[in-house]
C-alpha positions in Angstrom: 17.8 105.6 -15.3 18.1 101.6 -14.6 18.2 99.4 -17.5 15.7 96.4 -17.3 17.2 93.3 -19.0 15.3 90.1 -19.3 16.9 87.0 -17.5 18.4 85.0 -20.4 18.2 81.4 -20.1 21.3 79.8 -19.2 22.9 77.8 -22.3 23.0 74.3 -21.6 26.0 72.1 -21.7 26.7 69.7 -24.4 26.2 66.7 -22.1 22.6 67.9 -21.0 21.6 68.6 -24.8 23.0 65.2 -25.6 21.1 63.4 -22.9 17.7 65.4 -23.9 18.2 64.4 -27.5 18.7 60.8 -26.7 15.8 60.8 -24.5 13.7 62.3 -27.3 14.5 59.8 -29.7 12.2 56.9 -29.8 14.8 54.4 -30.7 16.9 55.1 -27.9 14.1 54.8 -25.5 13.4 51.3 -27.2 16.7 50.2 -26.6 16.5 51.0 -22.9 13.2 49.3 -22.6 14.5 46.6 -24.5 17.3 46.2 -22.1 14.9 45.7 -19.5 12.9 43.4 -21.5 16.0 41.2 -22.2 17.0 41.3 -18.6 13.5 40.4 -17.3 12.8 37.5 -20.0 16.4 36.1 -19.2 16.0 36.4 -15.5 12.3 34.8 -15.8 13.8 31.9 -18.1 16.8 31.1 -16.3 14.9 30.9 -13.1 12.4 28.5 -14.6 15.0 26.4 -16.5 17.3 26.2 -13.5 14.9 25.9 -10.6 12.4 23.3 -12.0 13.8 19.5 -12.1 13.8 18.0 -15.4 11.1 15.6 -14.6 8.6 18.5 -13.7 7.9 19.1 -17.1 7.4 15.6 -17.9 5.0 15.0 -15.2 2.9 18.3 -16.0 3.0 18.1 -19.9 3.7 14.7 -20.4 7.0 14.5 -22.0 10.0 12.7 -21.3 12.3 14.3 -19.1 14.8 15.3 -21.9 12.0 16.2 -24.3 12.0 20.0 -24.7 12.9 20.7 -21.2 14.3 24.0 -22.2 11.3 25.0 -24.4 8.8 24.9 -21.8 10.0 27.8 -19.8 10.2 30.0 -22.9 6.1 30.1 -22.9 6.1 31.1 -19.2 8.8 33.8 -19.4 7.5 35.1 -22.7 4.2 35.8 -20.8 5.8 37.5 -17.8 8.3 39.6 -19.9 5.2 40.9 -21.9 3.4 41.9 -19.0 6.3 43.7 -17.6 7.5 45.2 -20.7 4.0 46.2 -22.2 3.5 49.4 -19.9 7.2 50.5 -20.5 6.5 50.2 -24.1 3.0 52.0 -24.2 4.1 54.8 -22.1 7.9 55.4 -22.1 8.6 54.5 -25.7 5.6 54.9 -27.9 3.7 57.1 -25.8 0.4 55.5 -26.7 -2.8 57.0 -25.8 -5.0 54.0 -27.5 -7.1 51.3 -25.6 -5.1 49.5 -23.0 -6.3 46.0 -23.7 -6.3 46.2 -27.3 -2.9 47.6 -27.2 -1.8 44.8 -25.0 -3.3 42.3 -27.3 -1.6 43.7 -30.4 1.7 43.9 -28.3 1.2 40.3 -27.2 0.8 39.3 -30.7 4.5 40.5 -31.3 5.4 38.6 -28.3 4.0 35.6 -29.6 6.3 36.0 -32.8 9.2 36.2 -30.3 8.1 33.4 -28.9 7.9 31.2 -32.4 11.1 32.8 -33.1 12.6 31.2 -29.8 10.7 28.1 -30.6 12.6 27.6 -34.1 15.9 28.9 -32.9 16.6 27.5 -29.6 16.5 23.7 -30.7 18.6 24.9 -33.8 21.1 26.2 -31.7 21.0 23.6 -29.0 20.5 20.6 -31.0 22.1 21.1 -34.2 24.8 23.7 -33.0 25.4 22.2 -29.6 25.4 25.3 -28.1 24.7 25.3 -24.1 20.9 26.2 -23.6 21.4 29.5 -21.5 24.1 30.7 -24.3 21.7 30.0 -27.2 19.0 32.0 -25.4 21.0 35.0 -24.8 21.7 35.0 -28.8 18.2 34.8 -29.5 17.4 37.7 -27.1 19.8 39.9 -29.0 18.4 39.2 -32.4 14.5 39.3 -31.7 14.2 43.0 -30.9 15.6 44.2 -34.2 12.2 42.9 -35.7 10.0 43.6 -32.9 10.8 47.3 -32.9 9.5 47.8 -36.6 6.3 45.6 -35.6 5.7 47.6 -32.7 6.1 51.0 -34.4 4.1 50.0 -37.5 1.4 48.2 -36.1 0.8 47.7 -32.3 1.8 51.6 -31.2 0.7 53.0 -34.5 -0.5 56.6 -33.9 
């Protein structure tokens, strides 16, 4: 008589169990997408800040060359970052099934909060504490996501 045994699934290694557990944790996925967001925003901002001449913003927005040269690129970088990050937040982090445009508008309102946070923090760091612009921007990028996660979870991508 032949004994028939069902194939048992092979036990997963500690590394694969840990990787799956981390992937299943929304906070970890948020940190990953937040890294993409931070890099994309900083890249957009840095390119706009360094590649546009000081007098460009003066000509376009009727500002003197030194007035808010470092603040104007935040608006453009913020929007571009929102467009890049929204699909990642929607599908990968929060796995939202709601309406795309409504979700984007809610999400972008949170991005606008981050823009206001930057508009308040950047002059404070640059003008008051004499922190170089790109370093000040990096500091703000680290702080804003702590608040954005809660707003995204509780409002923009609420289930």
